[in-house]
C-alpha positions, 0 to 999 in steps of 0.5 A: 857283613851286610847291614841287613843280616839277621843274628840267627837264620830263620828256617821255613818250610816252603813248597812240598815241605822243603826247608829254606833258610832265610838270612837277611832282611832282603831274603825275607822281603823276596819271600814275602813278594812272592807270597800268594795274594789270597793270603796276605793279611795284616801280619804280611803287610807289617812284615813286608814293611818292616823288611823293606824298612830294614834294607833301607836302614830306617829300622833295626834288622832284628826288628824286622826279623821278629816281625817276619818270625811272627808272620811265619809262625802265624802261617805255619812256616816255621820249621819244628825243632828236631827233624822236621819229618818226625816232628810233622808226623807228631803233629798229624798223629795228634790230629783227630781228623788225620788217620 
């Protein structure tokens, strides 16, 4: 097993809501590097640096994983539990601005 593998894969939504599994610090780092410049904030910088450090063996992989999850959660990238289509519709149905 590679040293930068997360204990549990992280499922995020990309593009038009397509799910993607992030299994390693390298995959998380690659996703962060491709993140749009306008959306780079402190959570982005912290997650990017943690993933880079995990790939180099300077920090624990699970630390980088936790920081990446925090970044993904802040930007609504995490796949909701259960069926993503149903979860999205439920979320949309609660929004008073969408009819």
